[in-house]
PDB file of N, CA, C, O and CB in Angstrom:
ATOM      1  N   UNK A   1      -3.161  16.223   4.790  1.00  0.00           N
ATOM      2  CA  UNK A   1      -3.709  14.756   4.290  1.00  0.00           C
ATOM      3  C   UNK A   1      -2.611  13.784   3.535  1.00  0.00           C
ATOM      4  O   UNK A   1      -2.512  14.010   2.329  1.00  0.00           O
ATOM      5  CB  UNK A   1      -4.977  15.010   3.165  1.00  0.00           C
ATOM      6  N   UNK A   2      -1.734  12.691   4.083  1.00  0.00           N
ATOM      7  CA  UNK A   2      -0.874  12.401   2.814  1.00  0.00           C
ATOM      8  C   UNK A   2      -1.979  11.003   2.026  1.00  0.00           C
ATOM      9  O   UNK A   2      -2.819  10.172   2.372  1.00  0.00           O
ATOM     10  CB  UNK A   2       1.112  11.780   3.406  1.00  0.00           C
ATOM     11  N   UNK A   3      -0.917  11.714   0.204  1.00  0.00           N
ATOM     12  CA  UNK A   3      -1.293  10.669  -0.230  1.00  0.00           C
ATOM     13  C   UNK A   3      -1.409   9.252  -0.159  1.00  0.00           C
ATOM     14  O   UNK A   3      -0.454   8.809   0.479  1.00  0.00           O
ATOM     15  CB  UNK A   3      -1.043  10.796  -0.755  1.00  0.00           C
ATOM     16  N   UNK A   4      -2.260   8.266  -0.587  1.00  0.00           N
ATOM     17  CA  UNK A   4      -1.597   7.251  -0.253  1.00  0.00           C
ATOM     18  C   UNK A   4      -0.725   6.538  -1.001  1.00  0.00           C
ATOM     19  O   UNK A   4      -0.446   5.436  -0.529  1.00  0.00           O
ATOM     20  CB  UNK A   4      -2.273   6.602   0.101  1.00  0.00           C
ATOM     21  N   UNK A   5      -0.159   6.858  -2.121  1.00  0.00           N
ATOM     22  CA  UNK A   5       1.104   6.631  -2.616  1.00  0.00           C
ATOM     23  C   UNK A   5       1.909   6.121  -1.478  1.00  0.00           C
ATOM     24  O   UNK A   5       2.374   5.007  -1.237  1.00  0.00           O
ATOM     25  CB  UNK A   5       1.684   7.849  -3.244  1.00  0.00           C
ATOM     26  N   UNK A   6       1.952   7.712  -0.593  1.00  0.00           N
ATOM     27  CA  UNK A   6       3.365   7.908   0.659  1.00  0.00           C
ATOM     28  C   UNK A   6       2.951   6.873   1.609  1.00  0.00           C
ATOM     29  O   UNK A   6       3.835   6.189   2.125  1.00  0.00           O
ATOM     30  CB  UNK A   6       3.527   9.663   1.661  1.00  0.00           C
ATOM     31  N   UNK A   7       1.966   6.710   1.850  1.00  0.00           N
ATOM     32  CA  UNK A   7       1.711   5.651   2.905  1.00  0.00           C
ATOM     33  C   UNK A   7       1.402   4.341   2.542  1.00  0.00           C
ATOM     34  O   UNK A   7       1.107   3.573   3.458  1.00  0.00           O
ATOM     35  CB  UNK A   7       0.704   6.002   3.698  1.00  0.00           C
ATOM     36  N   UNK A   8       1.408   3.881   1.276  1.00  0.00           N
ATOM     37  CA  UNK A   8       1.667   2.197   1.580  1.00  0.00           C
ATOM     38  C   UNK A   8       3.381   2.180   1.106  1.00  0.00           C
ATOM     39  O   UNK A   8       3.953   1.094   1.013  1.00  0.00           O
ATOM     40  CB  UNK A   8       0.418   0.875   0.330  1.00  0.00           C
ATOM     41  N   UNK A   9       4.267   3.741   0.766  1.00  0.00           N
ATOM     42  CA  UNK A   9       5.590   2.554   0.674  1.00  0.00           C
ATOM     43  C   UNK A   9       5.500   3.338   2.337  1.00  0.00           C
ATOM     44  O   UNK A   9       6.353   2.657   2.907  1.00  0.00           O
ATOM     45  CB  UNK A   9       7.498   2.734  -0.818  1.00  0.00           C
ATOM     46  N   UNK A  10       5.069   4.171   3.232  1.00  0.00           N
ATOM     47  CA  UNK A  10       5.783   3.962   4.280  1.00  0.00           C
ATOM     48  C   UNK A  10       5.343   2.499   5.419  1.00  0.00           C
ATOM     49  O   UNK A  10       5.858   2.131   6.475  1.00  0.00           O
ATOM     50  CB  UNK A  10       5.671   5.377   4.921  1.00  0.00           C
ATOM     51  N   UNK A  11       4.311   2.013   4.706  1.00  0.00           N
ATOM     52  CA  UNK A  11       4.034   0.872   4.989  1.00  0.00           C
ATOM     53  C   UNK A  11       4.810  -0.205   4.746  1.00  0.00           C
ATOM     54  O   UNK A  11       5.001  -1.158   5.501  1.00  0.00           O
ATOM     55  CB  UNK A  11       3.118   0.716   4.592  1.00  0.00           C
ATOM     56  N   UNK A  12       5.502   0.080   3.052  1.00  0.00           N
ATOM     57  CA  UNK A  12       5.914  -1.097   3.322  1.00  0.00           C
ATOM     58  C   UNK A  12       7.297  -0.614   4.315  1.00  0.00           C
ATOM     59  O   UNK A  12       7.362  -1.393   5.266  1.00  0.00           O
ATOM     60  CB  UNK A  12       6.158  -2.006   1.872  1.00  0.00           C
ATOM     61  N   UNK A  13       8.242   0.277   4.361  1.00  0.00           N
ATOM     62  CA  UNK A  13       9.834   0.976   4.192  1.00  0.00           C
ATOM     63  C   UNK A  13       8.891   0.038   6.867  1.00  0.00           C
ATOM     64  O   UNK A  13       9.504  -0.626   7.703  1.00  0.00           O
ATOM     65  CB  UNK A  13      10.251   4.269   3.135  1.00  0.00           C
ATOM     66  N   UNK A  14       8.283   0.279   6.883  1.00  0.00           N
ATOM     67  CA  UNK A  14       8.103   0.116   8.484  1.00  0.00           C
ATOM     68  C   UNK A  14       8.024  -0.564   8.450  1.00  0.00           C
ATOM     69  O   UNK A  14       8.110  -0.811   9.653  1.00  0.00           O
ATOM     70  CB  UNK A  14       7.407   0.469   9.349  1.00  0.00           C
ATOM     71  N   UNK A  15       7.740  -2.340   7.569  1.00  0.00           N
ATOM     72  CA  UNK A  15       7.672  -3.593   7.364  1.00  0.00           C
ATOM     73  C   UNK A  15       9.278  -4.418   7.087  1.00  0.00           C
ATOM     74  O   UNK A  15       9.606  -5.601   7.176  1.00  0.00           O
ATOM     75  CB  UNK A  15       6.661  -3.657   6.192  1.00  0.00           C
ATOM     76  N   UNK A  16       9.979  -3.274   6.750  1.00  0.00           N
ATOM     77  CA  UNK A  16      11.439  -3.951   6.474  1.00  0.00           C
ATOM     78  C   UNK A  16      11.281  -4.440   5.107  1.00  0.00           C
ATOM     79  O   UNK A  16      12.191  -5.095   4.599  1.00  0.00           O
ATOM     80  CB  UNK A  16      11.894  -5.261   7.534  1.00  0.00           C
ATOM     81  N   UNK A  17       9.803  -4.084   4.222  1.00  0.00           N
ATOM     82  CA  UNK A  17       9.972  -5.222   2.930  1.00  0.00           C
ATOM     83  C   UNK A  17      10.791  -4.202   2.325  1.00  0.00           C
ATOM     84  O   UNK A  17      11.140  -3.096   2.736  1.00  0.00           O
ATOM     85  CB  UNK A  17       8.456  -5.863   1.880  1.00  0.00           C
ATOM     86  N   UNK A  18      11.125  -5.130   0.737  1.00  0.00           N
ATOM     87  CA  UNK A  18      11.224  -4.841  -0.525  1.00  0.00           C
ATOM     88  C   UNK A  18      10.106  -4.647  -1.403  1.00  0.00           C
ATOM     89  O   UNK A  18       9.119  -5.343  -1.163  1.00  0.00           O
ATOM     90  CB  UNK A  18      11.890  -5.655  -0.967  1.00  0.00           C
ATOM     91  N   UNK A  19      10.034  -3.623  -2.642  1.00  0.00           N
ATOM     92  CA  UNK A  19       9.198  -3.212  -3.549  1.00  0.00           C
ATOM     93  C   UNK A  19       8.889  -4.949  -3.702  1.00  0.00           C
ATOM     94  O   UNK A  19       7.960  -5.626  -3.261  1.00  0.00           O
ATOM     95  CB  UNK A  19       9.846  -2.128  -4.902  1.00  0.00           C
ATOM     96  N   UNK A  20      10.107  -5.327  -4.530  1.00  0.00           N
ATOM     97  CA  UNK A  20       9.418  -7.018  -5.409  1.00  0.00           C
ATOM     98  C   UNK A  20       8.867  -7.625  -4.488  1.00  0.00           C
ATOM     99  O   UNK A  20       8.120  -8.480  -4.965  1.00  0.00           O
ATOM    100  CB  UNK A  20      10.544  -8.302  -6.108  1.00  0.00           C
ATOM    101  N   UNK A  21       8.853  -7.616  -2.982  1.00  0.00           N
ATOM    102  CA  UNK A  21       8.417  -8.575  -1.547  1.00  0.00           C
ATOM    103  C   UNK A  21       6.422  -8.040  -2.507  1.00  0.00           C
ATOM    104  O   UNK A  21       5.701  -8.765  -3.192  1.00  0.00           O
ATOM    105  CB  UNK A  21       9.159  -7.497   1.036  1.00  0.00           C
ATOM    106  N   UNK A  22       6.282  -7.047  -2.222  1.00  0.00           N
ATOM    107  CA  UNK A  22       4.522  -6.596  -2.405  1.00  0.00           C
ATOM    108  C   UNK A  22       4.429  -6.560  -3.684  1.00  0.00           C
ATOM    109  O   UNK A  22       3.291  -6.557  -4.153  1.00  0.00           O
ATOM    110  CB  UNK A  22       3.904  -5.058  -1.803  1.00  0.00           C
ATOM    111  N   UNK A  23       5.482  -6.524  -4.516  1.00  0.00           N
ATOM    112  CA  UNK A  23       4.904  -6.824  -6.064  1.00  0.00           C
ATOM    113  C   UNK A  23       4.224  -8.630  -5.848  1.00  0.00           C
ATOM    114  O   UNK A  23       3.073  -9.002  -5.624  1.00  0.00           O
ATOM    115  CB  UNK A  23       6.610  -6.704  -7.550  1.00  0.00           C
ATOM    116  N   UNK A  24       5.300  -9.298  -6.004  1.00  0.00           N
ATOM    117  CA  UNK A  24       4.701 -10.785  -5.357  1.00  0.00           C
ATOM    118  C   UNK A  24       3.776 -11.123  -4.995  1.00  0.00           C
ATOM    119  O   UNK A  24       3.066 -11.783  -5.753  1.00  0.00           O
ATOM    120  CB  UNK A  24       5.048 -11.226  -4.503  1.00  0.00           C
ATOM    121  N   UNK A  25       3.362 -10.843  -3.721  1.00  0.00           N
ATOM    122  CA  UNK A  25       2.363 -10.593  -3.054  1.00  0.00           C
ATOM    123  C   UNK A  25       0.687 -10.243  -3.794  1.00  0.00           C
ATOM    124  O   UNK A  25      -0.351 -10.744  -3.362  1.00  0.00           O
ATOM    125  CB  UNK A  25       2.946  -9.556  -2.316  1.00  0.00           C
ATOM    126  N   UNK A  26       0.798  -8.909  -5.427  1.00  0.00           N
ATOM    127  CA  UNK A  26       0.461  -8.257  -5.233  1.00  0.00           C
ATOM    128  C   UNK A  26      -0.090  -9.538  -7.344  1.00  0.00           C
ATOM    129  O   UNK A  26      -0.945  -9.533  -8.231  1.00  0.00           O
ATOM    130  CB  UNK A  26       1.225  -6.716  -4.442  1.00  0.00           C
ATOM    131  N   UNK A  27       0.849 -10.106  -7.045  1.00  0.00           N
ATOM    132  CA  UNK A  27       1.418 -10.268  -8.502  1.00  0.00           C
ATOM    133  C   UNK A  27       1.420 -10.074  -9.981  1.00  0.00           C
ATOM    134  O   UNK A  27       0.975 -10.646 -10.976  1.00  0.00           O
ATOM    135  CB  UNK A  27       1.436 -10.954  -8.595  1.00  0.00           C
ATOM    136  N   UNK A  28       2.529  -8.388  -9.508  1.00  0.00           N
ATOM    137  CA  UNK A  28       2.303  -7.857 -10.665  1.00  0.00           C
ATOM    138  C   UNK A  28       4.067  -7.781 -10.523  1.00  0.00           C
ATOM    139  O   UNK A  28       4.575  -8.893 -10.377  1.00  0.00           O
ATOM    140  CB  UNK A  28       1.127  -6.424 -10.844  1.00  0.00           C
ATOM    141  N   UNK A  29       4.797  -6.902 -10.543  1.00  0.00           N
ATOM    142  CA  UNK A  29       6.017  -7.203 -11.079  1.00  0.00           C
ATOM    143  C   UNK A  29       6.852  -5.599  -9.981  1.00  0.00           C
ATOM    144  O   UNK A  29       6.083  -4.744  -9.544  1.00  0.00           O
ATOM    145  CB  UNK A  29       5.950  -7.200 -13.264  1.00  0.00           C
ATOM    146  N   UNK A  30       8.077  -5.507  -9.775  1.00  0.00           N
ATOM    147  CA  UNK A  30       9.012  -4.197  -8.703  1.00  0.00           C
ATOM    148  C   UNK A  30       8.924  -3.211  -9.766  1.00  0.00           C
ATOM    149  O   UNK A  30       9.551  -2.154  -9.705  1.00  0.00           O
ATOM    150  CB  UNK A  30      11.016  -4.510  -8.124  1.00  0.00           C
ATOM    151  N   UNK A  31       8.159  -3.524 -10.749  1.00  0.00           N
ATOM    152  CA  UNK A  31       8.627  -2.175 -11.702  1.00  0.00           C
ATOM    153  C   UNK A  31       7.764  -0.879 -11.409  1.00  0.00           C
ATOM    154  O   UNK A  31       8.078   0.283 -11.152  1.00  0.00           O
ATOM    155  CB  UNK A  31       8.410  -2.509 -13.434  1.00  0.00           C
ATOM    156  N   UNK A  32       5.978  -1.847 -11.617  1.00  0.00           N
ATOM    157  CA  UNK A  32       4.476  -1.541 -11.792  1.00  0.00           C
ATOM    158  C   UNK A  32       4.610  -1.198 -10.483  1.00  0.00           C
ATOM    159  O   UNK A  32       4.461   0.024 -10.467  1.00  0.00           O
ATOM    160  CB  UNK A  32       3.283  -2.683 -12.276  1.00  0.00           C
ATOM    161  N   UNK A  33       4.793  -1.556  -9.457  1.00  0.00           N
ATOM    162  CA  UNK A  33       4.651  -1.899  -8.152  1.00  0.00           C
ATOM    163  C   UNK A  33       5.107  -0.123  -7.852  1.00  0.00           C
ATOM    164  O   UNK A  33       4.507   0.676  -7.134  1.00  0.00           O
ATOM    165  CB  UNK A  33       5.734  -3.426  -7.518  1.00  0.00           C
ATOM    166  N   UNK A  34       6.512   0.138  -8.777  1.00  0.00           N
ATOM    167  CA  UNK A  34       7.135   1.034  -8.200  1.00  0.00           C
ATOM    168  C   UNK A  34       6.346   2.064  -8.041  1.00  0.00           C
ATOM    169  O   UNK A  34       6.086   2.669  -7.001  1.00  0.00           O
ATOM    170  CB  UNK A  34       8.179   1.310  -8.744  1.00  0.00           C
ATOM    171  N   UNK A  35       5.686   2.382  -9.931  1.00  0.00           N
ATOM    172  CA  UNK A  35       4.937   3.483 -10.267  1.00  0.00           C
ATOM    173  C   UNK A  35       3.711   3.891  -8.935  1.00  0.00           C
ATOM    174  O   UNK A  35       3.394   4.947  -8.389  1.00  0.00           O
ATOM    175  CB  UNK A  35       4.239   3.068 -11.786  1.00  0.00           C
ATOM    176  N   UNK A  36       3.456   3.064  -8.850  1.00  0.00           N
ATOM    177  CA  UNK A  36       2.645   2.826  -7.458  1.00  0.00           C
ATOM    178  C   UNK A  36       2.077   3.858  -6.430  1.00  0.00           C
ATOM    179  O   UNK A  36       1.100   4.569  -6.196  1.00  0.00           O
ATOM    180  CB  UNK A  36       3.471   2.106  -6.656  1.00  0.00           C
ATOM    181  N   UNK A  37       3.977   3.292  -5.714  1.00  0.00           N
ATOM    182  CA  UNK A  37       4.716   4.279  -5.384  1.00  0.00           C
ATOM    183  C   UNK A  37       4.904   5.338  -4.898  1.00  0.00           C
ATOM    184  O   UNK A  37       5.099   5.894  -3.817  1.00  0.00           O
ATOM    185  CB  UNK A  37       4.957   4.441  -5.807  1.00  0.00           C
ATOM    186  N   UNK A  38       4.731   5.639  -6.716  1.00  0.00           N
ATOM    187  CA  UNK A  38       5.130   6.574  -7.104  1.00  0.00           C
ATOM    188  C   UNK A  38       3.776   8.227  -7.684  1.00  0.00           C
ATOM    189  O   UNK A  38       3.745   9.442  -7.878  1.00  0.00           O
ATOM    190  CB  UNK A  38       6.032   5.770  -8.133  1.00  0.00           C
ATOM    191  N   UNK A  39       3.151   7.296  -7.693  1.00  0.00           N
ATOM    192  CA  UNK A  39       1.908   8.155  -7.846  1.00  0.00           C
ATOM    193  C   UNK A  39       1.949   7.942  -9.258  1.00  0.00           C
ATOM    194  O   UNK A  39       0.981   7.314  -9.687  1.00  0.00           O
ATOM    195  CB  UNK A  39       1.906   9.786  -7.303  1.00  0.00           C
ATOM    196  N   UNK A  40       2.624   8.218  -9.922  1.00  0.00           N
ATOM    197  CA  UNK A  40       2.481   7.584 -11.279  1.00  0.00           C
ATOM    198  C   UNK A  40       1.270   6.931 -11.984  1.00  0.00           C
ATOM    199  O   UNK A  40       0.571   7.396 -12.884  1.00  0.00           O
ATOM    200  CB  UNK A  40       3.312   6.678 -11.276  1.00  0.00           C
ATOM    201  N   UNK A  41       1.197   5.760 -11.363  1.00  0.00           N
ATOM    202  CA  UNK A  41       0.028   4.928 -11.706  1.00  0.00           C
ATOM    203  C   UNK A  41      -0.993   5.002 -10.340  1.00  0.00           C
ATOM    204  O   UNK A  41      -0.818   5.092  -9.124  1.00  0.00           O
ATOM    205  CB  UNK A  41       0.564   3.282 -12.093  1.00  0.00           C
ATOM    206  N   UNK A  42      -2.237   4.906 -11.320  1.00  0.00           N
ATOM    207  CA  UNK A  42      -2.838   5.047  -9.682  1.00  0.00           C
ATOM    208  C   UNK A  42      -2.730   2.943  -9.664  1.00  0.00           C
ATOM    209  O   UNK A  42      -2.409   2.142 -10.542  1.00  0.00           O
ATOM    210  CB  UNK A  42      -5.247   6.154  -9.490  1.00  0.00           C
ATOM    211  N   UNK A  43      -3.187   2.763  -8.185  1.00  0.00           N
ATOM    212  CA  UNK A  43      -2.944   1.298  -8.547  1.00  0.00           C
ATOM    213  C   UNK A  43      -4.484   0.465  -7.958  1.00  0.00           C
ATOM    214  O   UNK A  43      -5.081   0.699  -6.907  1.00  0.00           O
ATOM    215  CB  UNK A  43      -1.295   0.675  -7.640  1.00  0.00           C
ATOM    216  N   UNK A  44      -4.638   0.024  -8.427  1.00  0.00           N
ATOM    217  CA  UNK A  44      -6.697  -0.589  -8.472  1.00  0.00           C
ATOM    218  C   UNK A  44      -6.534  -1.336  -7.051  1.00  0.00           C
ATOM    219  O   UNK A  44      -5.716  -1.885  -6.313  1.00  0.00           O
ATOM    220  CB  UNK A  44      -7.428  -2.234 -10.220  1.00  0.00           C
ATOM    221  N   UNK A  45      -8.379  -0.838  -7.235  1.00  0.00           N
ATOM    222  CA  UNK A  45      -8.929  -1.540  -5.928  1.00  0.00           C
ATOM    223  C   UNK A  45      -8.522  -2.746  -4.652  1.00  0.00           C
ATOM    224  O   UNK A  45      -8.327  -2.890  -3.445  1.00  0.00           O
ATOM    225  CB  UNK A  45      -9.857  -2.006  -6.429  1.00  0.00           C
ATOM    226  N   UNK A  46      -8.568  -3.390  -5.880  1.00  0.00           N
ATOM    227  CA  UNK A  46      -7.969  -5.377  -5.677  1.00  0.00           C
ATOM    228  C   UNK A  46      -6.960  -5.536  -4.886  1.00  0.00           C
ATOM    229  O   UNK A  46      -6.999  -6.415  -4.025  1.00  0.00           O
ATOM    230  CB  UNK A  46      -7.278  -6.263  -7.101  1.00  0.00           C
ATOM    231  N   UNK A  47      -5.250  -4.249  -5.119  1.00  0.00           N
ATOM    232  CA  UNK A  47      -4.688  -4.443  -4.545  1.00  0.00           C
ATOM    233  C   UNK A  47      -4.792  -3.665  -3.331  1.00  0.00           C
ATOM    234  O   UNK A  47      -4.483  -4.225  -2.278  1.00  0.00           O
ATOM    235  CB  UNK A  47      -3.916  -4.541  -5.117  1.00  0.00           C
ATOM    236  N   UNK A  48      -5.360  -1.892  -3.302  1.00  0.00           N
ATOM    237  CA  UNK A  48      -5.222  -1.789  -1.790  1.00  0.00           C
ATOM    238  C   UNK A  48      -6.050  -2.689  -1.068  1.00  0.00           C
ATOM    239  O   UNK A  48      -5.525  -3.021  -0.006  1.00  0.00           O
ATOM    240  CB  UNK A  48      -5.533  -0.456  -1.298  1.00  0.00           C
ATOM    241  N   UNK A  49      -7.597  -3.399  -1.358  1.00  0.00           N
ATOM    242  CA  UNK A  49      -7.618  -4.358  -0.535  1.00  0.00           C
ATOM    243  C   UNK A  49      -7.139  -5.531  -0.246  1.00  0.00           C
ATOM    244  O   UNK A  49      -7.511  -6.254   0.679  1.00  0.00           O
ATOM    245  CB  UNK A  49      -8.290  -4.502  -0.506  1.00  0.00           C
ATOM    246  N   UNK A  50      -6.109  -5.796  -1.210  1.00  0.00           N
ATOM    247  CA  UNK A  50      -4.358  -6.086  -0.008  1.00  0.00           C
ATOM    248  C   UNK A  50      -4.170  -5.982   0.206  1.00  0.00           C
ATOM    249  O   UNK A  50      -4.361  -6.555   1.279  1.00  0.00           O
ATOM    250  CB  UNK A  50      -3.356  -6.220   0.422  1.00  0.00           C
ATOM    251  N   UNK A  51      -3.445  -5.292   0.227  1.00  0.00           N
ATOM    252  CA  UNK A  51      -2.360  -4.477   1.294  1.00  0.00           C
ATOM    253  C   UNK A  51      -2.706  -4.022   2.342  1.00  0.00           C
ATOM    254  O   UNK A  51      -1.775  -3.773   3.109  1.00  0.00           O
ATOM    255  CB  UNK A  51      -1.772  -3.383   0.883  1.00  0.00           C
ATOM    256  N   UNK A  52      -4.642  -3.600   3.031  1.00  0.00           N
ATOM    257  CA  UNK A  52      -5.255  -3.519   3.914  1.00  0.00           C
ATOM    258  C   UNK A  52      -5.434  -4.892   4.298  1.00  0.00           C
ATOM    259  O   UNK A  52      -5.940  -5.142   5.391  1.00  0.00           O
ATOM    260  CB  UNK A  52      -6.230  -2.775   3.708  1.00  0.00           C
ATOM    261  N   UNK A  53      -5.134  -5.657   3.649  1.00  0.00           N
ATOM    262  CA  UNK A  53      -5.256  -7.097   4.684  1.00  0.00           C
ATOM    263  C   UNK A  53      -4.068  -7.634   5.341  1.00  0.00           C
ATOM    264  O   UNK A  53      -4.104  -8.134   6.466  1.00  0.00           O
ATOM    265  CB  UNK A  53      -5.739  -8.388   3.882  1.00  0.00           C
ATOM    266  N   UNK A  54      -2.991  -7.524   4.611  1.00  0.00           N
ATOM    267  CA  UNK A  54      -1.759  -7.731   4.503  1.00  0.00           C
ATOM    268  C   UNK A  54      -1.476  -6.829   5.507  1.00  0.00           C
ATOM    269  O   UNK A  54      -1.347  -7.431   6.573  1.00  0.00           O
ATOM    270  CB  UNK A  54      -1.148  -7.597   3.218  1.00  0.00           C
ATOM    271  N   UNK A  55      -1.297  -5.408   5.637  1.00  0.00           N
ATOM    272  CA  UNK A  55      -0.278  -4.902   7.002  1.00  0.00           C
ATOM    273  C   UNK A  55      -1.749  -4.699   8.086  1.00  0.00           C
ATOM    274  O   UNK A  55      -1.742  -3.899   9.022  1.00  0.00           O
ATOM    275  CB  UNK A  55       0.937  -2.911   6.637  1.00  0.00           C
ATOM    276  N   UNK A  56      -2.738  -5.424   7.803  1.00  0.00           N
ATOM    277  CA  UNK A  56      -3.840  -5.305   8.499  1.00  0.00           C
ATOM    278  C   UNK A  56      -3.786  -3.887   9.899  1.00  0.00           C
ATOM    279  O   UNK A  56      -3.496  -3.808  11.093  1.00  0.00           O
ATOM    280  CB  UNK A  56      -4.017  -6.925   9.051  1.00  0.00           C
ATOM    281  N   UNK A  57      -4.320  -2.882   8.664  1.00  0.00           N
ATOM    282  CA  UNK A  57      -5.353  -1.460   8.580  1.00  0.00           C
ATOM    283  C   UNK A  57      -6.371  -0.860   7.543  1.00  0.00           C
ATOM    284  O   UNK A  57      -6.395  -1.175   6.353  1.00  0.00           O
ATOM    285  CB  UNK A  57      -4.558  -0.402   8.611  1.00  0.00           C
ATOM    286  N   UNK A  58      -7.112  -0.062   8.078  1.00  0.00           N
ATOM    287  CA  UNK A  58      -8.321  -0.062   7.121  1.00  0.00           C
ATOM    288  C   UNK A  58      -8.235   0.444   5.510  1.00  0.00           C
ATOM    289  O   UNK A  58      -7.327   1.172   5.110  1.00  0.00           O
ATOM    290  CB  UNK A  58      -9.336   0.845   7.804  1.00  0.00           C
ATOM    291  N   UNK A  59      -8.778   0.194   5.084  1.00  0.00           N
ATOM    292  CA  UNK A  59      -8.844   0.947   3.436  1.00  0.00           C
ATOM    293  C   UNK A  59      -8.829   2.980   3.596  1.00  0.00           C
ATOM    294  O   UNK A  59      -8.503   3.849   2.787  1.00  0.00           O
ATOM    295  CB  UNK A  59     -10.913   0.284   2.497  1.00  0.00           C
ATOM    296  N   UNK A  60      -9.287   3.040   4.858  1.00  0.00           N
ATOM    297  CA  UNK A  60      -9.229   4.301   5.537  1.00  0.00           C
ATOM    298  C   UNK A  60      -8.159   4.504   5.573  1.00  0.00           C
ATOM    299  O   UNK A  60      -7.718   5.213   4.669  1.00  0.00           O
ATOM    300  CB  UNK A  60      -9.720   4.486   6.683  1.00  0.00           C
ATOM    301  N   UNK A  61      -7.622   4.218   6.163  1.00  0.00           N
ATOM    302  CA  UNK A  61      -6.354   4.066   6.028  1.00  0.00           C
ATOM    303  C   UNK A  61      -5.310   4.086   5.130  1.00  0.00           C
ATOM    304  O   UNK A  61      -4.656   5.129   5.122  1.00  0.00           O
ATOM    305  CB  UNK A  61      -6.279   3.387   6.329  1.00  0.00           C
ATOM    306  N   UNK A  62      -5.075   3.462   4.590  1.00  0.00           N
ATOM    307  CA  UNK A  62      -4.789   3.591   3.090  1.00  0.00           C
ATOM    308  C   UNK A  62      -4.681   4.982   2.164  1.00  0.00           C
ATOM    309  O   UNK A  62      -3.810   5.674   1.636  1.00  0.00           O
ATOM    310  CB  UNK A  62      -5.830   2.852   2.515  1.00  0.00           C
ATOM    311  N   UNK A  63      -6.407   4.928   2.340  1.00  0.00           N
ATOM    312  CA  UNK A  63      -6.546   6.590   0.972  1.00  0.00           C
ATOM    313  C   UNK A  63      -6.616   7.844   2.190  1.00  0.00           C
ATOM    314  O   UNK A  63      -7.338   8.814   1.956  1.00  0.00           O
ATOM    315  CB  UNK A  63      -8.766   6.702  -0.428  1.00  0.00           C
ATOM    316  N   UNK A  64      -5.742   7.771   3.653  1.00  0.00           N
ATOM    317  CA  UNK A  64      -4.743   8.907   3.742  1.00  0.00           C
ATOM    318  C   UNK A  64      -6.225   9.794   4.875  1.00  0.00           C
ATOM    319  O   UNK A  64      -5.997  10.826   5.507  1.00  0.00           O
ATOM    320  CB  UNK A  64      -4.078   9.808   1.683  1.00  0.00           C
ATOM    321  N   UNK A  65      -7.438   9.180   4.875  1.00  0.00           N
ATOM    322  CA  UNK A  65      -9.058   9.824   5.368  1.00  0.00           C
ATOM    323  C   UNK A  65      -8.612   9.641   6.981  1.00  0.00           C
ATOM    324  O   UNK A  65      -8.923  10.542   7.760  1.00  0.00           O
ATOM    325  CB  UNK A  65     -10.877   8.638   4.770  1.00  0.00           C
ATOM    326  N   UNK A  66      -8.057   8.747   7.354  1.00  0.00           N
ATOM    327  CA  UNK A  66      -7.902   8.630   9.245  1.00  0.00           C
ATOM    328  C   UNK A  66      -6.121   8.651   8.921  1.00  0.00           C
ATOM    329  O   UNK A  66      -5.415   8.374   7.951  1.00  0.00           O
ATOM    330  CB  UNK A  66      -8.777   6.560  10.372  1.00  0.00           C
ATOM    331  N   UNK A  67      -5.876   9.171  10.398  1.00  0.00           N
ATOM    332  CA  UNK A  67      -4.367   8.666  10.018  1.00  0.00           C
ATOM    333  C   UNK A  67      -4.335   7.763  11.592  1.00  0.00           C
ATOM    334  O   UNK A  67      -3.463   6.896  11.648  1.00  0.00           O
ATOM    335  CB  UNK A  67      -2.864  10.260   9.737  1.00  0.00           C
ATOM    336  N   UNK A  68      -4.867   7.862  12.331  1.00  0.00           N
ATOM    337  CA  UNK A  68      -4.989   6.614  13.464  1.00  0.00           C
ATOM    338  C   UNK A  68      -5.014   4.710  12.110  1.00  0.00           C
ATOM    339  O   UNK A  68      -5.909   4.470  11.299  1.00  0.00           O
ATOM    340  CB  UNK A  68      -7.286   7.047  14.724  1.00  0.00           C
ATOM    341  N   UNK A  69      -3.931   3.928  12.337  1.00  0.00           N
ATOM    342  CA  UNK A  69      -3.792   3.176  11.899  1.00  0.00           C
ATOM    343  C   UNK A  69      -4.471   1.635  12.806  1.00  0.00           C
ATOM    344  O   UNK A  69      -3.856   0.711  13.338  1.00  0.00           O
ATOM    345  CB  UNK A  69      -2.554   3.482  11.582  1.00  0.00           C
ATOM    346  N   UNK A  70      -6.153   1.923  12.657  1.00  0.00           N
ATOM    347  CA  UNK A  70      -7.166   1.019  13.117  1.00  0.00           C
ATOM    348  C   UNK A  70      -6.535  -0.158  12.412  1.00  0.00           C
ATOM    349  O   UNK A  70      -5.743  -0.185  11.470  1.00  0.00           O
ATOM    350  CB  UNK A  70      -8.769   1.388  12.733  1.00  0.00           C
ATOM    351  N   UNK A  71      -7.400  -1.647  13.501  1.00  0.00           N
ATOM    352  CA  UNK A  71      -6.629  -2.903  12.684  1.00  0.00           C
ATOM    353  C   UNK A  71      -8.300  -2.894  12.111  1.00  0.00           C
ATOM    354  O   UNK A  71      -9.364  -2.310  12.320  1.00  0.00           O
ATOM    355  CB  UNK A  71      -5.711  -4.674  13.748  1.00  0.00           C
ATOM    356  N   UNK A  72      -7.503  -4.345  10.945  1.00  0.00           N
ATOM    357  CA  UNK A  72      -8.923  -4.356  10.164  1.00  0.00           C
ATOM    358  C   UNK A  72      -9.695  -5.522  11.709  1.00  0.00           C
ATOM    359  O   UNK A  72      -9.166  -6.088  12.665  1.00  0.00           O
ATOM    360  CB  UNK A  72      -8.770  -5.362   7.926  1.00  0.00           C
ATOM    361  N   UNK A  73     -11.490  -5.377  11.088  1.00  0.00           N
ATOM    362  CA  UNK A  73     -12.396  -5.792  11.948  1.00  0.00           C
ATOM    363  C   UNK A  73     -12.922  -6.774  11.556  1.00  0.00           C
ATOM    364  O   UNK A  73     -13.802  -7.313  12.227  1.00  0.00           O
ATOM    365  CB  UNK A  73     -13.213  -5.025  12.257  1.00  0.00           C
TER     366      UNK A  73
END
């Protein structure tokens, strides 16, 4: 099972986005977002929800509980 911080990095890279762009979406700094992707800081649930909506994937996918990128319903 992949940790969530690797999954959010993979999602960002799959969409050809920079950390600064996602940081702006989450209303945080690039440095803070970088720490989320490295697993140095826990990402708040509100940010995980925002990312799930943005990437149109389930929270279960981001959490690493499932491997299929199911769209939000």
